[in-house]
Each structure stands twice: as structure tokens, then as C-alpha cells.
C-alpha positions, 0 to 999 in steps of 0.5 A: 766303035762296034766290037768284033763278034768271033762267033754267035754274039761272042765278043772279046768282052764275053771271053774276058769275063768267061776267063776271069770266072774260070779260076773261081769255078776251079776253086769251087770244084776243089772245095767241093771235092774236099767236102765230099772226101772229108764228110763222105761218111755222113753223105754216103751210105757205106755201100755207095761210097765207092761210086764211079763216074767213068762210064759217063765219059761214054756220053756226049758232054751235052748229055752229061750237063743235062744229067747233072742238072737233072740230079740238081733238082733234088737241091734246086727248084725246077723253075729255077733251073729252067730260068737259068737255062732260059737266061743262057739261051736268050743271051747271044753267044750263051757264055755272056750269061755264065758269070751272072748264072754262076753268081746266082747259083752261089747265092742260092746255095749260100742262102740255104740253111745247113742240112739237118740229119733228116735232110741228109737222109732224104738227099742221100740216095741222090748224092752218089749220082750227083757227085759222079756227074760233078766229078766227070764234068770237072775232069772234062773241063780240065781236059779242055784246058790241056787238050782243047776238047772234052773227055768224051771226045778223047774217048770217041777218038780212042774208040776209033783207034787213036791210042794217043787219045786214050793215053791223053785221057788217062793222064787227065783221069786214071779212072778212064780205064773203067770205061767200056771202050777202054775195057774192050781195048785192054781185053783185046790187048791182053788177048793179043799180048800187046806189050807196047800197048800196056807200056803206053798205058803204064806210062800214062798212069804214071805220067805228069801234066807239068809240060801242059800247065802253061796258063795262057795256053790253057786259056787259049785252048778254052777260048778255041773250045768256046768258039768251036762250040758256038760254030765259029768260022775259021779266024783270019790271021788278023782276027787271031792277032786282035783276039789273043794279043790285043784283046785277051793279052794271052800271047806276046807280040814278040813271039819267036819262030816266024813272028806272032802271026805265024805262031798263032796260026800254027796254034789255031790250025793244030787245034782245029786239026785235032777237032776235025778228027772227032 
């Protein structure tokens, strides 16, 4: 029996493998953050310890990925990175290659000997920029789980006058307020003495994300983002049911409020409506 393709070469099996990989990636991100914080005095020169990354959200995510890989050239041979890109490009739907590439990346760094002090001296100039790109990518991935889009997309919406997109972005990464786009909005609000604007900003900074932390809905947003980036067409009700209920088992078949078909369609249409505003 032929598998259903929901976008360019993307099947439910590809998506299952990708979703299974995400918790491992998430743990790796947190471990790296802890390492950077615990050993910052060894990794960074004193004047570079206050590096920032918010300005990276002004660029398309594809540019951020390329920037991250370019910084990795200090640690990974050029031919190896090209090999990973080629493997990704040659795999239908692209994401089918992600689990294997991540495994290769882990093996590459595990095989490297611990850096000597001389190694650190040579690497140190590249570490602030690499750390900045890594942190920006991390928060962008979290943004997909919570809002179904990358952080740069929220900044683009904010640039076009969407204040809710701005507060959503701040809830993901407070450093967003240092973006040129946001600085401009804050300056304008200061000039106009816009108290409501600052009340929203304060609420976003102090806000919590608990209501958004339903694991299955996060995974559904991630799936929609993958399909969108692969130029998937609008899924039919039957395809939504097959993918999210039968294949990925992310949505219960006894959903309330008009049945599972209606609920899934509402979720999908809400997501696509948000995407259409970018």
C-alpha cells in the first residue's frame, strides 16, 4: 500500500521520525546553554561575555541557518557541512534526512578530543557569534511550537503594525525588545506617550506560557510548519483526520465541539490564516 504524501515526499513516517527527534534536540539545546553559562569565563573574553542575538531575528530564518553553519566551519570541515546539505537536498521532503544528519553531527562532536587551552584561544573569537546564532535558532524553534511560525515572522508582522505579534515574540524571548524594529516601536510609543502600548509590553515581559504548553498541540504546530515550508497544499478533512488522528495520534477521535473533523479543520484553518498574514 502506497503511503500518503502530504507535501514534497513527506509521509507520516517522515513526520513521526521528526517528532521523535525533537525532544532529543531540545535536551541538547538545554545542555549546550548550561555549558555556555557554566564555562563562560573559559569560553569568552571578558568584553565579549555580553554578546547579543536579538538583531538576528530581523533576518529570514534561512539566512540564520546559513549564518549558523558558516560559524560552524571553525569546528566542522567545510566538506562535511556540504555533505550534510547535499544529503538534505537529495532526500525527498528534506526532513527525512534530519534524524540521520543529527546522529552524524553528534558522532562528529563526540569523536573530537577535548579542546586544549591553545584550541580555545584559537576558537574564542568565533564563540560569541556562534553562541548568538545558536540561541536565536533555539528560540525560533520554540516559537514554532507555541505560535506555529519562526520568530523572524512575528517580528515581520510587528513591523507591519501587529502589536499582538510583538507581545507574542516577547513572551518567547524577552531580548526581542533590543531588535531595531521593536526599538523603533518603543521610541514611537515614548514620543506619543502610549501608556496602553507599554502596559502590553510589561504584561508580555512578565507573562507566562503555561497555557500554550499542551505537548500535542505543540507537535501539531510543528507539523504544520514543516508542511508549510514544503509548500504543501491545503489538507482535506480526510487528510487531516488520517494524519493527526490515525497516523501521528496527536488528536483524540472523540473531540468535543462538533466532532474531530470540525475541530481539526478549525485548528488547521486558524494556523493557515496566521501564516497568510506574514
